[in-house]
C-alpha positions in Angstrom: 155.4 67.9 26.8 158.8 69.1 26.2 161.8 68.9 28.3 164.5 70.9 29.2 167.8 69.4 29.6 169.0 72.0 31.9 166.2 70.9 34.5 166.4 67.2 34.3 167.7 67.6 38.2 168.2 65.0 40.6 164.8 64.9 42.7 163.1 67.6 39.9 160.1 67.0 37.2 158.7 70.0 35.0 157.0 69.8 31.7 156.4 72.6 29.0 153.3 70.7 27.7 152.1 71.5 24.9 148.2 71.5 23.5 148.5 67.9 22.5 147.0 64.8 24.2 144.5 66.0 25.9 140.6 66.0 26.0 138.9 69.4 24.6 137.4 70.0 21.0 137.6 72.4 18.9 139.3 76.2 19.0 140.6 74.3 22.6 141.2 70.9 20.9 142.9 69.8 23.1 144.9 70.2 26.5 143.7 73.7 27.3 144.6 73.6 30.9 143.3 77.3 31.1 140.8 77.8 34.2 139.9 80.8 32.8 138.8 79.6 29.3 135.2 79.6 28.0 136.0 75.8 27.7 133.9 72.7 29.6 135.5 73.6 33.3 134.8 69.1 33.3 137.2 69.3 30.4 139.7 71.4 31.7 139.4 69.9 35.0 140.8 66.2 33.3 143.2 68.0 31.4 145.0 69.5 34.1 145.0 66.1 35.6 146.5 64.6 32.8 149.3 67.0 33.9 149.4 66.2 37.2 149.8 62.1 36.6 152.2 63.7 34.1 154.5 65.1 36.7 153.3 62.0 39.6 151.6 64.4 41.8 148.0 64.7 43.4 146.0 66.5 41.0 144.7 68.9 43.3 148.6 69.5 44.2 148.9 71.2 41.0 148.8 74.3 41.4 148.7 78.2 39.4 147.6 81.8 39.8 145.2 83.9 38.3 147.7 86.2 36.4 147.4 89.5 36.5 150.5 91.0 34.6 152.2 92.0 37.9 155.3 91.3 39.5 154.1 89.9 42.6 155.1 85.9 43.8 153.3 83.7 46.0 155.2 81.5 48.2 153.5 78.3 48.3 153.3 76.0 51.3 150.4 73.7 50.3 148.0 73.3 47.7 145.3 75.9 47.6 141.9 76.2 45.5 141.5 79.6 45.5 143.6 81.2 43.0 146.0 84.2 44.3 146.5 87.4 41.6 150.3 87.0 41.2 152.1 86.0 38.5 154.9 84.0 40.2 154.6 80.9 42.6 158.3 79.6 44.2 158.2 76.8 46.9 160.2 74.4 49.0 157.4 71.5 49.5 157.8 68.7 47.8 154.6 67.1 45.9 153.6 70.3 44.8 153.8 71.3 41.0 153.5 74.9 40.7 151.8 75.9 37.2 152.2 78.5 34.5 149.5 79.2 31.8 150.3 80.8 28.6 149.5 81.4 25.1 152.4 83.2 23.8 153.8 85.4 27.2 157.0 83.4 28.5 156.3 80.6 30.8 160.0 80.3 33.1 160.5 77.1 35.1 163.0 77.8 37.9 165.2 75.2 40.0 168.0 75.4 42.8 168.0 71.6 43.4 171.0 71.8 45.7 168.7 74.1 48.1 165.6 72.0 47.3 163.6 75.3 45.6 161.6 76.4 43.1 159.8 78.4 41.0 157.7 79.4 38.2 156.7 82.5 36.6 154.4 84.0 34.0 156.3 86.9 31.7 153.9 89.0 29.3 156.0 92.3 28.9 154.5 94.0 31.5 155.8 91.8 33.7 158.8 91.2 32.2 159.1 95.5 32.1 158.4 95.6 35.8 160.5 92.5 37.1 158.7 89.2 38.0 161.8 87.4 37.2 164.1 89.1 39.4 160.9 88.8 41.8 160.4 85.2 41.5 164.4 84.7 42.0 164.2 86.8 44.8 161.7 85.1 46.7 163.2 81.8 46.0 166.0 83.2 47.7 163.8 84.1 51.1 163.4 79.8 51.2 167.1 79.1 51.0 168.2 79.4 47.2 170.8 80.9 46.0 171.2 83.0 43.2 174.4 81.6 41.5 172.7 78.2 41.7 169.4 78.9 40.0 168.9 77.3 36.2 165.9 79.3 34.7 164.2 77.7 31.3 162.0 79.9 29.4 159.2 77.9 27.5 157.5 78.3 24.2 157.0 82.2 24.2 156.3 84.4 21.0 158.7 85.2 19.0 160.2 88.3 17.3 159.1 87.7 14.0 155.5 87.3 15.2 155.4 90.1 18.1 154.7 93.5 15.7 153.9 96.8 18.5 152.7 99.5 18.2 155.2 103.4 18.1 154.3 103.8 21.5 155.6 100.3 22.7 158.8 100.9 22.9 159.2 104.4 24.9 158.5 102.3 28.8 162.0 100.1 28.0 163.6 102.4 26.5 163.1 104.9 29.4 164.2 101.5 31.9 167.7 101.5 29.9 168.2 103.3 26.5 170.2 99.6 25.4 166.9 98.3 25.1 166.4 99.6 21.7 167.7 96.2 20.6 164.6 94.6 21.4 163.0 96.2 18.7 163.5 96.3 15.1 161.3 98.0 12.3 157.9 96.2 11.0 156.8 96.9 7.5 154.4 98.8 8.7 155.0 102.6 9.3 155.8 103.4 13.1 155.7 99.8 14.3 157.9 97.8 15.8 158.8 93.8 16.3 159.2 93.1 20.0 161.8 90.5 21.1 160.7 89.1 24.2 163.2 86.4 24.9 165.4 87.8 24.1 164.6 90.5 26.9 164.0 87.9 29.3 166.5 85.8 29.2 169.1 89.0 29.3 167.2 90.9 32.4 168.2 87.2 34.0 171.7 87.2 33.1 172.3 90.7 34.5 170.2 89.5 37.6 173.1 87.1 38.5 170.9 83.6 38.0 173.9 81.0 37.9 172.2 79.1 34.4 169.4 80.9 31.4 168.1 79.1 28.7 166.2 79.5 26.0 163.7 76.9 24.8 163.5 78.7 21.4 159.8 77.8 20.3 157.3 79.9 19.0 153.4 79.5 20.1 152.6 82.1 17.3 154.5 79.9 14.4 153.7 76.2 15.5 149.9 76.1 15.3 149.8 72.3 15.9 151.6 72.2 19.7 150.9 75.7 21.2 148.2 77.8 21.6 148.5 81.5 20.6 146.6 84.7 21.3 147.8 86.7 18.7 147.3 84.4 16.3 143.3 83.1 17.8 143.1 87.5 17.7 144.4 87.3 13.9 142.2 84.5 13.0 139.1 86.8 14.4 138.6 82.9 16.8 135.9 83.7 20.0 138.5 82.2 22.4 142.1 80.3 22.7 143.4 77.6 25.1 146.0 77.9 27.4 149.5 75.8 27.5 150.7 74.7 31.1 154.3 74.7 32.5 154.5 73.2 35.6 157.8 72.1 37.4 157.9 70.2 41.0 160.2 68.2 43.4 159.2 64.7 44.2 158.8 64.0 47.8 
């Protein structure tokens, strides 16, 4: 797993897990943690158990949502078996690991260790645009966190050089703020653009007042050995793809 120095905080454990070190094979090789993928569920369960072990939490205490590209966030008071349809999770309960599944979208892990509040969110372009990072911070604040004390780290995400979008894509971003033109550059294809999702997410969190924001600057598309990528799978015409997991917890 990959860790961030900024999240190496007292009582906090976290990891942006790669695709390496698991039990799955083939296109899911090997640490596929996606319950919604077409992989053998028994292998996915074993992979998730390994992640829980690495974070030193009970297997059932590693929780993740049924992500729907929304700006909705859930406060987690106890482990759950039925996944809620949200894209952000926050908690002040120790011993629960909040997991986010991605394969190009942005996984963001948050912590205010002084307040004892953590969060995690899945930020694809739709969630980014509608404010999933804002909503996650606000949910943390409802549990006692202070915005200026929150550390946020963006994990492996598709980079601008790999994220080509169509002619209609920039419109909602420019309607939000015409200055968002800076997140788009022309691609080699006529009327198409390359979108900088990581920069958009980082800038949005900084503007929102998050105390410390860091980008891992790791591209899921270009690093085949370490990361799953939905877009790469599409280009290779593979039938399915694995999901990376990023998770954070507070020790009991």
